[in-house]
C-alpha positions as CSV (number, residue, x, y, z in Angstrom):
1,M,21.7,-47.6,64.1
2,R,21.8,-44.9,61.6
3,A,18.4,-42.0,61.8
4,T,16.8,-44.3,58.9
5,P,17.0,-48.1,59.4
6,Y,18.6,-49.4,55.6
7,F,19.3,-52.8,55.4
8,I,21.4,-54.3,52.3
9,G,20.6,-58.2,51.4
10,I,23.0,-60.1,49.7
11,D,21.8,-63.8,48.1
12,G,25.3,-64.5,45.9
13,G,25.4,-67.2,43.4
14,G,27.2,-68.7,41.0
15,T,25.6,-67.3,37.9
16,G,24.5,-63.9,39.9
17,T,23.9,-61.5,42.6
18,S,20.8,-60.4,43.6
19,L,20.8,-57.7,45.8
20,A,17.9,-56.0,48.0
21,L,17.4,-52.6,49.6
22,V,15.0,-53.1,52.5
23,E,13.9,-50.4,55.0
24,Y,13.1,-51.2,58.9
25,V,10.0,-50.1,59.9
26,D,8.9,-51.5,63.1
27,S,8.3,-54.9,65.1
28,A,4.8,-55.0,64.3
29,Q,5.5,-54.4,60.4
30,Q,7.3,-56.4,57.7
31,P,10.5,-54.3,56.8
32,R,9.5,-52.1,53.1
33,L,11.2,-53.4,50.6
34,V,13.2,-50.2,48.4
35,A,15.2,-51.2,45.6
36,R,16.6,-54.2,44.1
37,T,19.3,-54.9,41.7
38,K,21.2,-57.5,39.9
39,V,25.1,-58.3,38.7
40,G,27.3,-61.3,38.0
41,S,28.8,-64.2,39.7
42,S,30.2,-63.2,43.5
43,N,31.9,-66.5,43.9
44,Y,35.2,-65.6,44.6
45,Q,36.4,-69.6,44.1
46,N,35.1,-69.6,40.4
47,N,36.1,-65.9,39.7
48,G,38.8,-64.4,42.2
49,V,38.6,-62.1,45.2
50,E,39.5,-59.4,42.8
51,A,36.5,-59.3,40.4
52,V,33.9,-60.6,43.7
53,R,35.3,-56.9,45.1
54,T,34.3,-54.9,42.1
55,T,31.4,-56.9,40.8
56,L,29.9,-56.8,44.9
57,Q,30.8,-53.1,45.0
58,G,29.5,-52.0,41.2
59,G,26.0,-54.1,43.1
60,I,26.0,-51.6,46.2
61,E,26.6,-49.0,44.1
62,L,23.8,-49.4,41.8
63,L,21.2,-50.3,44.1
64,L,22.1,-46.9,46.5
65,R,21.7,-45.0,43.6
66,A,18.5,-47.0,42.5
67,A,17.1,-45.5,45.7
68,Q,19.2,-42.2,46.4
69,V,20.7,-43.9,49.6
70,T,23.5,-43.1,50.3
71,V,26.7,-45.7,52.0
72,P,26.4,-44.0,55.5
73,D,22.6,-44.8,55.5
74,I,23.1,-48.3,55.9
75,S,22.6,-50.0,59.1
76,G,23.6,-53.7,58.4
77,I,24.4,-55.9,55.2
78,G,23.8,-59.7,55.2
79,A,25.4,-61.7,52.8
80,G,24.8,-65.6,52.1
81,L,27.5,-66.4,49.4
82,A,27.8,-69.5,47.1
83,G,31.7,-70.8,48.2
84,V,31.8,-69.4,51.7
85,D,31.5,-72.7,54.1
86,R,34.7,-72.3,56.3
87,P,36.0,-69.8,58.7
88,T,38.8,-69.5,56.4
89,D,36.0,-68.1,53.3
90,I,34.2,-65.7,55.8
91,A,37.3,-63.9,56.8
92,L,38.5,-63.4,53.5
93,M,34.9,-61.9,52.4
94,S,34.7,-59.2,55.7
95,S,37.3,-58.2,54.6
96,V,36.7,-57.5,50.5
97,F,33.0,-55.8,52.9
98,A,35.7,-54.0,54.9
99,T,36.6,-52.3,51.9
100,I,33.2,-51.5,50.2
101,A,31.3,-50.9,53.2
102,P,34.0,-49.9,56.6
103,D,32.4,-49.8,60.2
104,I,29.0,-51.3,58.0
105,P,27.7,-54.1,60.2
106,L,28.3,-57.7,58.2
107,M,26.4,-61.0,59.1
108,L,27.9,-63.2,56.4
109,D,27.5,-66.6,55.5
110,N,26.5,-69.5,52.7
111,D,24.3,-68.9,50.0
112,A,21.6,-71.0,51.6
113,V,21.4,-69.9,55.0
114,P,19.1,-65.9,53.8
115,M,16.8,-68.5,53.2
116,L,16.0,-70.2,56.4
117,Y,15.6,-66.2,56.9
118,A,13.0,-65.8,54.4
119,G,11.1,-68.7,55.7
120,T,11.3,-68.2,59.6
121,G,13.0,-65.3,59.9
122,R,15.5,-66.5,61.8
123,L,18.9,-69.3,62.1
124,E,16.4,-72.0,62.5
125,G,15.3,-75.1,60.6
126,I,16.7,-77.1,57.3
127,V,16.7,-74.9,54.1
128,T,16.9,-77.5,51.0
129,I,17.4,-76.0,47.6
130,C,16.7,-76.7,43.9
131,G,17.8,-74.7,41.3
132,T,21.0,-75.2,38.9
133,G,22.9,-76.9,42.3
134,M,20.8,-78.8,45.2
135,I,21.6,-78.3,49.2
136,A,20.4,-79.7,52.3
137,L,21.8,-77.1,55.4
138,G,19.8,-76.8,58.8
139,C,20.5,-74.9,61.6
140,T,19.8,-74.9,65.5
141,A,21.4,-72.0,68.0
142,S,24.4,-74.5,68.6
143,K,24.4,-76.9,65.8
144,R,24.9,-77.0,61.7
145,A,24.9,-79.5,59.2
146,R,24.6,-79.9,55.4
147,C,23.9,-83.1,52.6
148,G,24.9,-81.4,49.2
149,G,26.5,-78.7,48.4
150,W,29.5,-80.2,46.5
151,G,29.0,-79.0,43.2
152,H,27.7,-80.5,39.8
153,Y,29.5,-83.8,40.0
154,T,28.3,-85.1,42.8
155,D,24.9,-83.4,44.3
156,R,22.5,-85.8,42.9
157,G,18.8,-84.1,43.0
158,S,20.1,-80.9,41.6
159,G,18.9,-79.2,38.3
160,Y,22.1,-80.0,36.7
161,H,21.7,-83.5,37.5
162,I,17.9,-83.6,36.5
163,A,19.6,-82.3,33.1
164,R,22.0,-85.2,33.1
165,D,18.9,-87.6,32.9
166,V,16.8,-86.0,30.4
167,I,19.7,-86.1,28.0
168,Q,20.4,-89.8,28.6
169,A,16.5,-90.8,28.3
170,V,16.5,-88.7,24.8
171,S,19.6,-90.7,24.2
172,D,18.6,-93.8,25.4
173,A,15.7,-93.2,23.4
174,H,17.7,-92.3,20.2
175,D,19.3,-95.6,20.2
176,G,16.7,-97.8,21.2
177,I,17.3,-99.3,24.5
178,G,15.0,-96.7,26.1
179,A,11.4,-95.9,25.7
180,P,10.2,-93.0,23.8
181,T,9.6,-89.9,25.6
182,A,8.3,-86.5,24.6
183,L,11.8,-85.8,25.9
184,S,13.5,-86.2,23.1
185,A,11.1,-83.6,20.6
186,A,11.3,-81.1,23.8
187,V,14.6,-80.9,24.3
188,L,15.3,-80.5,20.5
189,E,13.1,-77.7,20.3
190,R,14.1,-76.0,23.7
191,L,17.9,-75.9,22.6
192,N,16.6,-75.2,18.8
193,V,18.8,-78.2,17.0
194,R,18.0,-79.9,14.4
195,S,18.6,-83.6,14.9
196,F,20.0,-85.7,18.2
197,E,23.7,-85.5,16.5
198,E,23.4,-81.7,16.9
199,L,22.5,-82.2,20.5
200,I,25.0,-83.9,20.4
201,D,27.2,-81.5,19.2
202,W,25.4,-78.8,21.7
203,I,26.6,-81.1,24.6
204,Y,30.2,-81.5,24.2
205,A,30.8,-77.2,22.9
206,P,34.2,-76.1,24.2
207,N,32.5,-73.1,26.3
208,R,29.5,-75.9,27.3
209,R,28.8,-74.0,30.6
210,V,27.2,-76.4,33.7
211,Q,24.0,-73.3,33.6
212,D,23.2,-74.1,30.2
213,V,23.1,-77.6,30.8
214,A,20.3,-77.4,34.1
215,V,17.9,-75.2,32.1
216,L,17.0,-78.4,30.6
217,A,15.7,-79.6,34.1
218,E,12.8,-77.2,33.5
219,I,11.7,-79.6,30.7
220,A,11.4,-83.0,32.9
221,A,9.4,-80.7,35.1
222,T,6.9,-79.4,32.7
223,L,5.9,-82.6,31.0
224,A,6.2,-85.1,34.4
225,E,2.4,-85.4,34.5
226,S,1.6,-86.2,30.5
227,D,5.2,-88.7,30.0
228,T,6.2,-91.6,32.3
229,I,10.2,-90.7,31.6
230,A,9.9,-87.4,32.9
231,D,7.7,-88.4,35.5
232,G,10.2,-91.0,36.7
233,I,13.3,-88.3,37.1
234,I,11.3,-86.2,39.2
235,A,10.2,-88.5,41.1
236,R,13.6,-89.5,41.7
237,A,15.2,-86.4,41.7
238,A,12.4,-85.2,44.9
239,D,13.3,-88.5,46.8
240,V,17.3,-88.1,46.7
241,L,16.2,-84.1,47.7
242,A,13.8,-85.2,50.5
243,D,16.4,-88.1,51.9
244,S,19.3,-84.8,51.9
245,A,16.4,-83.3,54.2
246,L,15.8,-85.8,56.4
247,M,19.2,-86.8,56.2
248,V,19.9,-83.3,58.2
249,A,17.1,-83.9,60.1
250,R,18.4,-86.9,61.5
251,K,22.0,-84.6,62.2
252,L,20.3,-82.1,64.3
253,G,18.4,-84.3,66.4
254,F,15.1,-83.0,64.9
255,G,12.8,-86.1,66.2
256,A,10.0,-85.4,67.8
257,V,10.1,-81.7,68.1
258,I,8.0,-79.8,65.5
259,F,10.7,-78.0,62.5
260,S,10.3,-75.7,59.3
261,I,11.7,-77.1,55.8
262,I,12.1,-73.6,53.8
263,V,12.0,-75.5,50.0
264,S,13.8,-73.2,48.0
265,G,15.5,-72.5,44.1
266,S,14.1,-72.5,40.6
267,L,12.8,-76.0,40.7
268,L,11.4,-76.2,43.4
269,K,9.2,-73.1,44.1
270,H,8.1,-73.6,40.2
271,S,7.1,-77.0,40.3
272,A,4.1,-78.2,42.2
273,L,5.2,-81.6,42.0
274,L,8.3,-81.4,42.4
275,R,7.5,-79.9,45.4
276,S,4.8,-82.2,46.9
277,R,6.2,-85.4,45.8
278,F,8.8,-83.9,48.4
279,T,7.0,-83.2,50.8
280,A,5.3,-86.7,50.8
281,R,8.8,-88.7,51.4
282,V,9.3,-85.7,54.3
283,H,6.3,-86.6,55.7
284,A,6.7,-90.6,55.8
285,H,9.5,-90.0,58.0
286,Q,9.2,-87.4,59.5
287,A,5.5,-86.6,60.3
288,Q,6.7,-83.4,62.1
289,A,8.0,-81.1,59.7
290,L,6.5,-78.2,58.0
291,V,7.2,-77.9,54.0
292,I,7.4,-74.2,53.8
293,L,7.9,-71.9,50.5
294,P,8.2,-67.9,51.5
295,E,7.3,-65.2,49.8
296,Y,10.6,-64.1,50.1
297,D,13.6,-64.9,47.7
298,A,17.5,-64.8,49.3
299,A,18.7,-61.5,48.9
300,F,15.3,-59.8,51.0
301,G,16.3,-62.8,53.2
302,A,19.4,-61.8,53.5
303,A,19.0,-58.4,54.3
304,L,16.4,-60.1,57.1
305,M,19.8,-61.5,58.7
306,A,21.3,-58.1,59.1
307,I,18.1,-56.6,61.1
308,D,18.4,-59.7,63.0
309,Q,21.8,-59.1,63.9
310,A,20.7,-55.6,64.4
311,G,18.9,-56.7,67.9
312,L,15.4,-55.4,65.5
313,R,12.5,-57.6,65.4
314,V,9.6,-58.1,62.6
315,P,6.7,-60.6,62.5
316,P,7.0,-64.4,60.9
317,P,7.7,-63.5,57.1
318,P,4.9,-64.2,54.8
319,I,4.3,-68.0,53.1
320,I,2.9,-68.5,49.9
321,E,2.3,-72.1,50.7
322,S,2.8,-74.8,54.2
323,V,2.0,-78.0,54.4
324,S,2.1,-80.6,57.4
325,A,1.6,-84.0,57.7
326,N,-1.7,-83.3,59.7
327,T,-3.6,-80.9,57.7
328,A,-5.5,-81.0,54.5
329,G,-2.6,-78.9,52.6
330,K,-1.9,-75.3,52.2
331,R,-2.3,-71.9,53.6
332,N,-2.1,-68.5,52.3
333,N,-0.6,-66.3,54.7
334,R,0.3,-63.3,52.0
């Protein structure tokens, strides 16, 4: 262990990579955030190994420079990277880190795992993420299971899939085969286009990316309490996300035991309605589940991964919201 126990946490996604530098204080206090930075995508399956190596090295250098800390001061790195699911992925990306930060202990995993640490401080429970994509992933001491996280073509309940439903509703309303909806005007305004025909041009533009489309999901979340069509879209997404988490719970044998479901991703974090619908469906089938919205993000959670690997202990992470079937609702323990 270095004299000053600094740890780097990396949350590597298909769109961007967030890095956090934290300092371990002691077992009675939360680690202290020292610096943050953000760089480009670190999904090697989309960008290639060498491009990701350059991205990660640049991100670490920016982070350490901001904190005036050097590589030898780092006691460990925790990284959750998109596209890292198989032993071959782990081996390949471990070799990349070995060239960037040789001799520094590394804990490397799928990009959903840091959120388990962000919510519970350990590798146990279920995390359900709904941002551009979605995944439900769960872990016990000896087993792991997942639903979703296979990409935008298959992942119902993702931001991209919600956005597709929004576009379909707007199209149906325009053609007269669907009910009028406030989504129509809101989508045109958000994209700064003047007509449905211009919306179609926008959708099919050759450079249109998944994340460009996924931002339209935010419109459904915003209008759901006042627009029936938007409400139905959010309700269906909540059901899919909850069913995915419940399936993971069954795969892991979480029957009568109390267990945590960490919710994360931009949509689950910022849409109280989506979160409450998700929680209600979970509790209808698994009353013992504790649904947690953590205060820490995935980059900080990744640093907790590295701290855990080093054998150091910290208090349970702070929580923004925690809901069980047997309580009146929410508590804030920040």
